[in-house]
N, C-alpha and C positions, 0 to 999 in steps of 0.2 A: 504494498500500499504506500502508495506517495500521496505528498499534500499539494495543495493550492502553493502559489499560483499556476499551478500547470493546468492550460485547458488548451479543450477545444471547440471550437465553434462553427457550425453549418450555417452558412450565412443564408438569410430571409426564409429561414426553414418553420416548420411548424414551431420547434423548439430553439430558437434562434439566440436566449443568452448560453452565454462559455458552460460548458459541459467540463466539470473535473474527471482530469484523467487521473485514474485508478492504480494503472498498473503502464509503467515506463521501461523502458530496457532499448538501453544503446552499447551494441554489442558489435564485435567484428567475427569474420572469418576467413582462415585460407583454404583454398578446399583443393581435391587431389591434383586437380588441375595447374595447382600455382598459383590460381586467381585469389585474389586478396579484395574482401567485400566489406563493407558495413553493413550492417544491419538494426533495424529500428520496429521493436514493436511497442503499439501503444493500446490501451483499451479504455472507455470512458466511462463513466459511472451512468445506472440507469440517466435514461434521458429524460426522466419528467423529473425529476431531483435538483435539474438547471431552474425549476419554477418553486423550488422550497420543500423540505422536507413534508409539509402539509398539503401539498399541489394533490388533485386527482381532477383528470380530465373529465369533462361531462359530455358524455355521448352522444344525449338527445339532442346539444349544438351541433353535433358533425354525422348527423344522419346522411347517406349519402342522395345527393341528387339525381335521379334517374336520366337528366335534362341534360347535367355538366358533362360537358369535354374531359372525356381520359386523357389528361397530360402529364410531362411528367413534372410540369409545376405543380398542378392539383396535387398530386401523390406525395410532393416535397412539404406540404404544404399540413398533410392531412396528420390533425396528432392520433387519430386510429390507429393509423399506419404506425405509426413511432412507436407509439406503446405497443403492438403486436412485435416488436422487434428488441425494447428493451435497450439496449448497448451496442455503440461499435467497438471493432474491434480493427485496426489498422495495422498489418505487420508483413513484416517479409520473413520471419521465421516459423508463425503459426500453423501456418497449413504445407509450406513448403522449404528445401534447403533449395530451391534453385534462382530464387530473388536476392534482391538487396541491391546497393549500392555500389557499383565497380570501382574500384581504388586503382590497381592498375594488373595490369597484364604477366609480370613480372620482366617487363622492359626498365622501367626508370623505378627505384625505391621508392615507398610511402615517407615520407619525413614528419612523422608526428611533432615532433619538434618545431618546425615550422608551420604545423596546423593550428592559425592563430583566429582567420575570421576567413571561412572558405560558404560558399553559397553552390549547393551543387544542381543541374539542373537535370529532373530525373522524367524519363518520356517523354518529352518534350516532341519529339519526332522517333521514329524506329534505329533503332541504331543499327548499324552497320560495322561487322566484324571481320577482320581480314585474318586469314591464314586459319580458318577455323574447320574441321571437321563435321562429315556428316551427323556423328553422335554430339557436337554441341548446335550446331545450327539451331535446333527445335530450341535449346535454351536461351540461346541468343532472345528469342521473341517474346519471353515471359515479361510481364508487368514486372516492376521492381517492387509491387505491392502489392500486395490483396486485401479485399475491404469483405467484414460485414455492417450494413450500416442500414437499412432496410429490406434484407435477404443480402446475397451474394452479389455486391453492387461492384463499380469500378471504377478508378480512379489513375491518373493519369496529370502529365504538366507538374510535377511538385516542382518545387523550389525551395530547396533546406539550408537556412542558413545557421553556421554553428560560430559561435563568438566565445572565443576562449576569456574566464575567469581570474581575477587576482591567486585563485585557490586552484587551478587548473581544473576547475568544472566547465561547464560550457553551458552558456542558451541558445536554446534552440528554437529557431523560425521555423514554421513547416505551412507550407500553404499548397493546395491541388486542387482540380477539378475532379466532378464525380458524375457519371453516369446512372441513372438507377436499373443498371441492364435486369436485377431479378425481375422487375413490373416489364421490360419490355421495352424499356427505353434506351437508344444509343446515342443519345446526346448530352457531351462533356458541359452543360449549363447549370451545375452548382457546383458551389467550393468551399473549402471548408478551410480552416485555420488553428494552427496549435502552437500555444506558448509556452514554452517549459524554461526551467531557472536552475542554476548550479547543477545540473546532470554530469553525475560520473561516467567516463566507459568503464566496461564491464571489462574488456579483454578481447584478446582474438583467440577464437575457437580453432581447432585445427581435427582431422581425421581421430577416431580414437585409434584405428590401427598402427598409428603413428606411434616411438618411441619417442623419448625427449631429446635423442642424438639426430634421428630423423628430421623433428619439429625445428629443431635448431637451425640445420642446414638450408629447410625448404624457408625457413623466413627469414633470413639472411640475404636471400637470392631479391624479396620484396619489401622490407624495412632497411631504412638508414638507422643508424647509430641503435644498432642490436642491443650495446652493453646500457641502454636506459629500459631496457625489460626485464622484465623476470618472469618463470612458469610458477604458478600457484595453481593449489588441489581445487578444483572443481567445488567438493564435497569432502571437507577436509575427517568427516565423521564415518565416512563410506568407506569397506572394506577395498571396494574397487577403484583406486587409485587411476583420476581422470586430469588432466591437467586443461588448463589455458595460458596464455599470453599477458599479463598485463604491462602497462606502461606506466612507469615510475619517476619517470623524471620530472 
């Protein structure tokens, strides 16, 4: 559980006030192909809580009108629809390990020391990957993030800005466009804005089949200043030892 001021806002929706974010994890990953990624996982509180603990939607006021045109905007602004789906999950890790923000492909090491202020523009246009084989071709077109909002909807046009703070945490501003594809609409005409403050990086994960020697060799290929990292146990109380690489500078 994390506490405010972390919020996500769905502009001009049935619940337009900021929603508390109750889960957020910023992590990284080195995959078996030597590609380095950032991952983000976000889950909101129940939608109605943005109106206050005592709020209860009055369904009598929102009975469907057979004469109304069924549009994406009407769906977006219908309290009953939002109440049916409870809360939002926006994630590159919850449903798949094939998503996220690609940091490099091993050609240019990622330098966390100089990662001070940076904006990622993700899924703005189809990504073109050179030198990929048939196995990777399908992966290249996966969206960076999956979304459960009013059903399993779709998001793109992400602008994600990281701003390092004096204590080496980061403020994160994240905006994106939404299409209510679960309801049959493919127009990306809705917008979300997420604001998070003082977020710590959880660390870089790597394939469980790698031992620490193998992980060290592979991480040195894609990270600058490897001496500013250390391996830590993911769950120290577990008898099965699994590690991640933490940034310590």
